[in-house]
OpenMM code with the backbone's topology and positions (N, CA, C; nanometers):
from openmm import Vec3, app, unit

residues = "UNK UNK UNK UNK UNK UNK UNK UNK UNK UNK UNK UNK UNK UNK UNK UNK UNK UNK UNK UNK UNK UNK UNK UNK UNK UNK UNK UNK UNK UNK UNK UNK UNK UNK UNK UNK UNK UNK UNK UNK UNK UNK UNK UNK UNK UNK UNK UNK UNK UNK UNK UNK UNK UNK UNK UNK UNK UNK UNK UNK UNK UNK UNK UNK UNK UNK UNK UNK UNK UNK".split()
positions = [
    Vec3(0.3213, 0.1370, -1.9682),
    Vec3(0.3067, 0.2057, -2.0941),
    Vec3(0.2706, 0.3518, -2.0655),
    Vec3(0.3167, 0.4431, -2.1531),
    Vec3(0.2925, 0.5846, -2.1308),
    Vec3(0.2856, 0.6591, -2.2640),
    Vec3(0.2003, 0.7601, -2.2677),
    Vec3(0.1909, 0.8528, -2.3806),
    Vec3(0.2069, 0.9927, -2.3228),
    Vec3(0.2936, 1.0733, -2.3852),
    Vec3(0.3155, 1.2089, -2.3353),
    Vec3(0.2822, 1.3111, -2.4426),
    Vec3(0.2191, 1.4200, -2.3994),
    Vec3(0.1935, 1.5350, -2.4854),
    Vec3(0.2537, 1.6558, -2.4133),
    Vec3(0.2533, 1.7730, -2.4756),
    Vec3(0.3066, 1.8898, -2.4054),
    Vec3(0.2311, 1.9224, -2.2755),
    Vec3(0.1035, 1.8860, -2.2667),
    Vec3(0.0228, 1.9227, -2.1504),
    Vec3(-0.0126, 1.8077, -2.0566),
    Vec3(-0.0109, 1.6858, -2.1078),
    Vec3(-0.0576, 1.5724, -2.0289),
    Vec3(0.0325, 1.4517, -2.0449),
    Vec3(0.0168, 1.3619, -1.9489),
    Vec3(0.0827, 1.2323, -1.9565),
    Vec3(-0.0243, 1.1273, -1.9263),
    Vec3(-0.0390, 1.0302, -2.0126),
    Vec3(-0.1279, 0.9163, -1.9920),
    Vec3(-0.0401, 0.7963, -1.9628),
    Vec3(-0.0755, 0.7223, -1.8572),
    Vec3(0.0062, 0.6054, -1.8251),
    Vec3(-0.0801, 0.4999, -1.7578),
    Vec3(-0.0272, 0.3811, -1.7560),
    Vec3(-0.0935, 0.2712, -1.6877),
    Vec3(-0.1033, 0.3023, -1.5388),
    Vec3(-0.2087, 0.2538, -1.4769),
    Vec3(-0.2212, 0.2692, -1.3322),
    Vec3(-0.1183, 0.1837, -1.2604),
    Vec3(-0.0782, 0.2310, -1.1438),
    Vec3(0.0109, 0.1571, -1.0538),
    Vec3(-0.0534, 0.1589, -0.9151),
    Vec3(-0.0170, 0.0656, -0.8276),
    Vec3(-0.0795, 0.0609, -0.6946),
    Vec3(-0.0709, 0.1924, -0.6164),
    Vec3(0.0346, 0.2694, -0.6361),
    Vec3(0.0485, 0.3971, -0.5650),
    Vec3(-0.0551, 0.5015, -0.6069),
    Vec3(-0.1329, 0.4758, -0.7104),
    Vec3(-0.2362, 0.5698, -0.7554),
    Vec3(-0.3629, 0.5637, -0.6715),
    Vec3(-0.3730, 0.4673, -0.5826),
    Vec3(-0.4975, 0.4460, -0.5086),
    Vec3(-0.5466, 0.5709, -0.4367),
    Vec3(-0.4635, 0.6349, -0.3593),
    Vec3(-0.5091, 0.7512, -0.2812),
    Vec3(-0.5583, 0.8636, -0.3707),
    Vec3(-0.4834, 0.8959, -0.4750),
    Vec3(-0.5258, 1.0030, -0.5657),
    Vec3(-0.6539, 0.9666, -0.6401),
    Vec3(-0.6636, 0.8423, -0.6875),
    Vec3(-0.7836, 0.8010, -0.7617),
    Vec3(-0.9055, 0.8034, -0.6705),
    Vec3(-0.8880, 0.7621, -0.5468),
    Vec3(-0.9991, 0.7663, -0.4520),
    Vec3(-1.0397, 0.9115, -0.4244),
    Vec3(-0.9436, 0.9950, -0.3930),
    Vec3(-0.9724, 1.1348, -0.3575),
    Vec3(-1.0318, 1.2135, -0.4741),
    Vec3(-0.9756, 1.1949, -0.5930),
    Vec3(-1.0134, 1.2773, -0.7067),
    Vec3(-1.1292, 1.2216, -0.7895),
    Vec3(-1.1582, 1.0925, -0.7752),
    Vec3(-1.2645, 1.0332, -0.8568),
    Vec3(-1.3680, 0.9615, -0.7691),
    Vec3(-1.3369, 0.8429, -0.7229),
    Vec3(-1.4375, 0.7592, -0.6577),
    Vec3(-1.4899, 0.8148, -0.5258),
    Vec3(-1.4133, 0.8938, -0.4552),
    Vec3(-1.4585, 0.9519, -0.3293),
    Vec3(-1.5199, 1.0896, -0.3434),
    Vec3(-1.5224, 1.1452, -0.4635),
    Vec3(-1.5720, 1.2800, -0.4876),
    Vec3(-1.7162, 1.2742, -0.5385),
    Vec3(-1.8095, 1.3213, -0.4581),
    Vec3(-1.9516, 1.3153, -0.4934),
    Vec3(-1.9828, 1.3922, -0.6218),
    Vec3(-1.9155, 1.5059, -0.6447),
    Vec3(-1.9409, 1.5837, -0.7666),
    Vec3(-1.8997, 1.5081, -0.8927),
    Vec3(-1.7924, 1.4326, -0.8844),
    Vec3(-1.7478, 1.3520, -0.9989),
    Vec3(-1.8381, 1.2301, -1.0154),
    Vec3(-1.8648, 1.1625, -0.9071),
    Vec3(-1.9375, 1.0361, -0.9128),
    Vec3(-2.0838, 1.0511, -0.9522),
    Vec3(-2.1391, 1.1705, -0.9423),
    Vec3(-2.2792, 1.1846, -0.9839),
    Vec3(-2.2965, 1.1584, -1.1325),
    Vec3(-2.1866, 1.1607, -1.2083),
    Vec3(-2.1914, 1.1323, -1.3520),
    Vec3(-2.1468, 0.9897, -1.3848),
    Vec3(-2.1038, 0.9146, -1.2858),
    Vec3(-2.0448, 0.7834, -1.3093),
    Vec3(-2.1194, 0.6777, -1.2272),
    Vec3(-2.1562, 0.5711, -1.2890),
    Vec3(-2.1983, 0.4485, -1.2218),
    Vec3(-2.2962, 0.4678, -1.1059),
    Vec3(-2.4110, 0.5254, -1.1341),
    Vec3(-2.5145, 0.5357, -1.0321),
    Vec3(-2.5107, 0.6586, -0.9453),
    Vec3(-2.4071, 0.7377, -0.9562),
    Vec3(-2.4044, 0.8660, -0.8893),
    Vec3(-2.3615, 0.8695, -0.7439),
    Vec3(-2.3195, 0.7596, -0.6874),
    Vec3(-2.2794, 0.7591, -0.5465),
    Vec3(-2.1288, 0.7415, -0.5323),
    Vec3(-2.0656, 0.8190, -0.4412),
    Vec3(-1.9238, 0.7971, -0.4138),
    Vec3(-1.9016, 0.6540, -0.3641),
    Vec3(-1.7844, 0.6037, -0.3889),
    Vec3(-1.7488, 0.4683, -0.3458),
    Vec3(-1.6434, 0.4756, -0.2374),
    Vec3(-1.6309, 0.3708, -0.1604),
    Vec3(-1.5307, 0.3702, -0.0542),
    Vec3(-1.3928, 0.3336, -0.1100),
    Vec3(-1.2936, 0.3450, -0.0248),
    Vec3(-1.1549, 0.3198, -0.0656),
    Vec3(-1.1346, 0.1747, -0.1093),
    Vec3(-1.2009, 0.0812, -0.0431),
    Vec3(-1.1886, -0.0598, -0.0792),
    Vec3(-1.2405, -0.0847, -0.2210),
    Vec3(-1.3536, -0.0261, -0.2545),
    Vec3(-1.4088, -0.0415, -0.3905),
    Vec3(-1.3157, 0.0232, -0.4929),
    Vec3(-1.2571, 0.1371, -0.4585),
    Vec3(-1.1618, 0.2020, -0.5480),
    Vec3(-1.0426, 0.1109, -0.5725),
    Vec3(-0.9942, 0.0467, -0.4688),
    Vec3(-0.8831, -0.0468, -0.4827),
    Vec3(-0.9219, -0.1633, -0.5743),
    Vec3(-1.0442, -0.2122, -0.5602),
    Vec3(-1.0917, -0.3206, -0.6470),
    Vec3(-1.0892, -0.2789, -0.7940),
    Vec3(-1.1316, -0.1565, -0.8222),
    Vec3(-1.1337, -0.1069, -0.9603),
    Vec3(-0.9922, -0.0947, -1.0154),
    Vec3(-0.9011, -0.0389, -0.9376),
    Vec3(-0.7629, -0.0254, -0.9841),
    Vec3(-0.6967, -0.1614, -1.0043),
    Vec3(-0.7218, -0.2532, -0.9124),
    Vec3(-0.6665, -0.3875, -0.9265),
    Vec3(-0.7185, -0.4538, -1.0530),
    Vec3(-0.8483, -0.4396, -1.0788),
    Vec3(-0.9066, -0.4951, -1.2006),
    Vec3(-0.8423, -0.4327, -1.3245),
    Vec3(-0.8262, -0.2992, -1.3247),
    Vec3(-0.7682, -0.2303, -1.4398),
    Vec3(-0.6254, -0.2768, -1.4669),
    Vec3(-0.5462, -0.2904, -1.3620),
    Vec3(-0.4076, -0.3342, -1.3803),
    Vec3(-0.4019, -0.4792, -1.4289),
    Vec3(-0.4877, -0.5639, -1.3747),
    Vec3(-0.4914, -0.7042, -1.4174),
    Vec3(-0.5404, -0.7146, -1.5625),
    Vec3(-0.6397, -0.6346, -1.5980),
    Vec3(-0.6939, -0.6360, -1.7342),
    Vec3(-0.5867, -0.5949, -1.8340),
    Vec3(-0.5104, -0.4907, -1.8015),
    Vec3(-0.4047, -0.4471, -1.8923),
    Vec3(-0.2970, -0.5543, -1.9074),
    Vec3(-0.2613, -0.6175, -1.7977),
    Vec3(-0.1592, -0.7228, -1.8052),
    Vec3(-0.2076, -0.8410, -1.8896),
    Vec3(-0.3353, -0.8739, -1.8784),
    Vec3(-0.3919, -0.9882, -1.9504),
    Vec3(-0.4206, -0.9575, -2.0969),
    Vec3(-0.4837, -0.8416, -2.1236),
    Vec3(-0.5333, -0.8104, -2.2576),
    Vec3(-0.4571, -0.7011, -2.3309),
    Vec3(-0.3698, -0.6304, -2.2598),
    Vec3(-0.2889, -0.5281, -2.3248),
    Vec3(-0.3499, -0.3896, -2.3287),
    Vec3(-0.4668, -0.3718, -2.2660),
    Vec3(-0.5286, -0.2384, -2.2612),
    Vec3(-0.6190, -0.2286, -2.1380),
    Vec3(-0.6458, -0.1058, -2.0966),
    Vec3(-0.7338, -0.0808, -1.9833),
    Vec3(-0.7534, 0.0712, -1.9709),
    Vec3(-0.8149, 0.1136, -1.8627),
    Vec3(-0.8222, 0.2569, -1.8363),
    Vec3(-0.6840, 0.3028, -1.7896),
    Vec3(-0.6530, 0.4304, -1.8105),
    Vec3(-0.5227, 0.4841, -1.7741),
    Vec3(-0.5370, 0.6047, -1.6835),
    Vec3(-0.4288, 0.6377, -1.6171),
    Vec3(-0.4198, 0.7582, -1.5360),
    Vec3(-0.3858, 0.8755, -1.6277),
    Vec3(-0.4505, 0.9889, -1.6063),
    Vec3(-0.4238, 1.1112, -1.6808),
    Vec3(-0.3639, 1.2114, -1.5844),
    Vec3(-0.2432, 1.2569, -1.6140),
    Vec3(-0.1743, 1.3518, -1.5265),
    Vec3(-0.1433, 1.4789, -1.6042),
    Vec3(-0.1709, 1.5933, -1.5425),
    Vec3(-0.1339, 1.7185, -1.6080),
    Vec3(0.0119, 1.7470, -1.5789),
    Vec3(0.0759, 1.8205, -1.6680),
    Vec3(0.2183, 1.8525, -1.6509),
    Vec3(0.2347, 1.9788, -1.5725),
] * unit.nanometer
topology = app.Topology()
chain = topology.addChain("A")
for resn in residues:
    res = topology.addResidue(resn, chain)
    for name in ("N", "CA", "C"):
        topology.addAtom(name, app.Element.getBySymbol(name[0]), res)
């Protein structure tokens, strides 16, 4: 599923998003200080979160999405 605007694209996560999600969110200390206890997470934990999100969307029809700038 995808939503597009002139500036952004929102879409469901896919397995290929792991590296970017880890680098830009879960592995970034500046980002993580505002999320879930404030500590960066390892790549394995990031994979667990993405796997959960994709499974949740398949099961329930909604989940967190990837936000991409154009």
